Structure formats: structure tokens, C-alpha cells
C-alpha positions in Angstrom: 0.0 0.0 0.0 1.2 3.5 -0.8 1.8 5.6 2.3 0.1 9.0 2.4 2.6 11.6 3.8 1.5 15.0 5.1 4.2 17.7 4.5 3.7 20.6 6.9 6.2 23.2 5.7 5.8 26.9 5.1 9.0 27.5 3.1 8.1 27.1 -0.6 11.5 25.9 -1.6 11.7 23.2 1.0 8.0 22.2 0.4 8.8 21.7 -3.3 11.9 19.7 -2.4 9.9 17.5 -0.1 7.1 17.0 -2.6 9.5 16.0 -5.3 11.5 13.5 -3.2 8.5 12.0 -1.4 6.6 11.3 -4.7 9.8 10.1 -6.4 10.0 7.4 -3.7 6.4 6.2 -4.5 4.6 7.9 -1.6 1.6 10.2 -1.9 2.5 13.7 -0.8 -0.1 16.0 0.8 1.1 19.6 1.3 0.1 21.9 4.1 1.7 25.3 4.8 0.7 25.7 8.5 -0.9 23.9 11.4 -4.5 24.9 10.5 -4.3 23.5 7.0 -2.6 20.4 8.3 -5.4 19.9 10.8 -7.9 20.3 8.0 -6.2 17.6 5.9 -6.0 15.3 9.0 -9.7 15.9 9.6 -10.5 14.6 6.1 -8.3 11.5 6.4 -5.5 10.3 8.6 -2.1 10.4 6.9 0.3 7.5 7.4 3.2 9.8 8.4 3.7 13.6 9.0 6.8 15.6 8.1 6.4 18.5 10.5 8.4 21.8 10.4 9.2 23.1 13.9 8.9 26.9 13.0 5.4 27.3 11.5 3.3 30.6 11.4 0.7 30.6 14.1 0.8 27.3 15.9 4.3 25.9 16.0 5.2 22.3 15.0 5.9 21.5 18.7 2.4 22.6 19.6 0.8 20.7 16.8 2.7 17.5 17.7 1.5 17.8 21.3 -2.1 18.4 20.1 -2.0 15.3 17.8 -0.6 13.1 20.6 -3.3 14.2 23.0 -6.1 13.2 20.6 -7.2 9.5 20.6 -7.7 9.6 16.8 -4.3 11.0 15.9 -2.1 9.9 18.7 -0.5 7.1 16.8 0.4 8.9 13.5 4.2 8.8 13.1 5.8 12.2 13.1 9.2 13.3 11.8 10.2 16.8 13.0 12.1 19.1 10.6 14.0 22.0 12.0 17.1 24.2 11.7 17.7 23.9 15.4 20.7 21.8 16.2 21.0 22.2 20.0 20.6 18.9 21.9 18.0 20.4 24.2 15.9 21.3 21.2 16.1 17.8 19.9 15.0 16.4 23.3 12.1 18.9 23.3 11.1 17.8 19.8 11.1 14.1 20.8 9.3 14.8 24.1 6.5 16.6 22.2 5.7 13.3 20.5 8.0 13.2 17.4 9.3 9.8 16.4 12.4 11.2 14.8 14.1 14.5 14.3 16.1 15.8 11.3 17.9 19.1 11.0 18.0 21.4 8.0 19.7 21.3 5.6 19.3 17.6 5.1 20.0 15.3 2.2 17.0 13.8 0.4 18.6 10.4 0.8 18.8 10.7 4.5 15.3 12.0 4.7 13.9 9.1 2.7 15.9 6.6 4.9 14.4 8.2 8.0 10.9 8.0 6.5 11.3 4.3 5.6 12.7 3.5 9.1 9.8 5.2 10.9 7.2 3.6 8.7 8.9 0.2 9.1 8.7 0.7 12.9 5.4 2.4 13.4 3.3 1.5 10.3 4.9 -1.7 8.8 1.9 -2.3 6.5 3.0 0.9 4.6 6.5 -0.4 4.0 7.4 -1.7 0.5 9.4 -4.6 1.9 8.5 -8.2 1.2 6.7 -9.8 4.2 7.1 -13.5 5.0 5.1 -15.5 7.5 4.8 -19.3 7.8 5.4 -20.0 4.1 3.3 -17.0 2.9 5.1 -14.3 1.0 3.6 -10.9 0.1 5.3 -8.3 -2.0 3.7 -4.8 -1.8 5.7 -3.6 -4.9 4.6 -6.4 -7.3 1.3 -7.0 -5.5 1.9 -10.7 -5.5 1.2 -13.3 -2.8 2.5 -16.8 -2.8 2.1 -19.8 -0.4 5.1 -22.1 -0.4 6.0 -20.9 -3.9 2.4 -21.1 -5.4 0.8 -17.9 -6.4 -2.4 -16.8 -4.8 -4.9 -14.5 -6.5 -6.4 -11.8 -4.2 -8.6 -8.9 -4.7 -7.3 -5.4 -3.7 -9.1 -5.3 -0.4 -8.1 -8.9 0.5 -4.5 -8.0 -0.4 -4.5 -5.0 2.0 -6.2 -7.0 4.7 -3.6 -9.8 4.4 -0.7 -7.3 4.3 -2.0 -5.7 7.5 -2.4 -9.1 9.2 1.0 -10.3 8.2 2.7 -7.2 9.6 0.7 -7.4 12.9 1.0 -11.1 13.7 -0.7 -12.5 16.9 -2.6 -9.2 17.7 -6.4 -9.2 18.0 -8.2 -6.5 16.1 -11.9 -5.7 16.2 -13.9 -5.1 13.1 -13.9 -1.4 13.8 -10.1 -1.4 14.2 -9.7 -3.3 10.9 -12.0 -0.8 9.1 -9.8 2.1 10.4 -6.5 0.4 9.5 -7.3 -1.2 6.2 -10.2 0.8 4.7 -9.4 4.2 6.4 -11.0 6.0 9.3 -13.2 8.2 7.2 -14.6 5.4 5.1 -18.2 4.7 6.3 -19.1 1.1 5.7 -20.8 -1.6 7.8 -18.6 -3.5 10.2 -19.9 -6.7 8.8 -18.2 -5.8 5.6 -15.0 -7.0 7.3 -16.6 -10.5 7.7 -17.2 -10.7 4.0 -13.6 -9.9 3.1 -12.3 -12.2 5.8 -14.3 -15.0 4.2 -13.0 -14.2 0.8 -9.4 -14.1 2.1 -9.8 -17.5 3.8 -11.3 -19.0 0.6 -8.3 -17.7 -1.4 -5.9 -19.2 1.1 -7.8 -22.5 1.6 -6.1 -24.5 -1.2 -2.7 -23.8 0.3 -3.9 -24.7 3.8 -3.0 -21.2 5.1 -6.6 -20.2 5.8 -6.2 -21.5 9.4 -3.8 -18.6 10.0 -6.7 -16.1 10.0 -8.5 -16.9 13.2 -11.8 -15.6 14.7 -11.5 -14.5 18.3 -15.0 -14.9 19.8 -16.4 -11.6 21.1 -13.3 -9.6 20.0 -12.5 -9.8 16.3 -9.8 -11.5 14.3 -6.2 -12.5 14.7 -3.5 -13.6 12.3 -1.6 -16.4 14.1 1.5 -18.4 13.3 0.8 -22.1 12.7 
């Protein structure tokens, strides 16, 4: 799945640089020039990661990070703070405000992309483009292929996203509502029973390989992807 990255930066030259490099790496870039426009974008749909400038007009990046961390809906969005401040105390302040990483200007595009990939790998592994392997199942986000012990499995786009999420969150139980938020998006309004339909389709696709038993129903709670 392609990660949506919100770029909160008021300097046009840096915003343009970020837009170019983020899109070149295959991510979807969403620009915002201040905290208010960033919050408007977040209200429409949660991004998968935020690149957040410290020095913004009006509400600072530090204040915005604290606000996002205090809100149940936005508290888990990965944040990378961008700043010209190099003092160690400033770095500590940035991290204590809720940032997952901190990068100082000027920065190289290569370093920034490496930081983005590292944070996504750690905080949102289903957004990484790395091949995932679990118990003989192999899923490639880049080629959109799934195989079981070397045999290709055909999946629809929703089943693919659902399996990718499960394979990157093994042994955790998720309710239908949580799966809707994580796989469909938190602003997509569909019935929770829709999850059951796609779980059933996913199991049917995995049945021939014997991997369908990895997708388990947890009575009264939801679903879990468990190792054999």
C-alpha cells in the first residue's frame, strides 16, 4: 500500500523539495503550509506519516505535535520533526513533544527518505514496501503478488490490503472497527460486517494452500493472524 505523507512546511523551496522526493519514492504527498491547513487535511483522512516543520506561522510544530498526541484519533500517527535547530536540548524537546524522529536542516534527500522508511517500518509496517514472509506465505507490496510455499495466490485489492495488515501485525487481535480504520481508512463509512465478507474471501483464497487457518476468529473480540 502506498503511504500518504502529510508535508507541513511553510517555506516554498523546502516544500517543493519534499514534494519531489516523497513522490519520487512512490509515496503520496499531501502539502500543508501551516498547522490549521494540516489539521484540515487530517480531519479529512489520517495520513500514514507527518513531516512537520518546527517553525510554522501561528501554531508551532511542537504545539501541533502535542495536540496530535493528545487526541485519541491522531495519537499514533508517526511524526518526523524538521528543524534548523541543532541544539541537543531542542532535539530532546522535539522528541518529548511526541515526534518519532528529528532531522535538522539542511538535510540530504537520501537521509530523509531513509528516515521515512525507518519510521514507517517501525510504526506502520503495513505501509513499508518490503516483502513480508510469515509461515510460508510471502507478500510483495511492490509487485502486488502473494504466494504460499511458492504457489501464487490471487487476491482482490481489499483482501490484499487485509492480508498485508495481518502479516505485519501477527498475533494481535483486532476488532472489526479497528480493521476498518486500519485497512479501509478511518473516514470510510461502511458496515462493520463488511469485514466479515472480506475475511471470508481471504480464507477462501488461502484454503487451497492450507493457510486459511492462520486467519483466526476470536469470539467476542474480532480477528487475529496467528502463526501455525
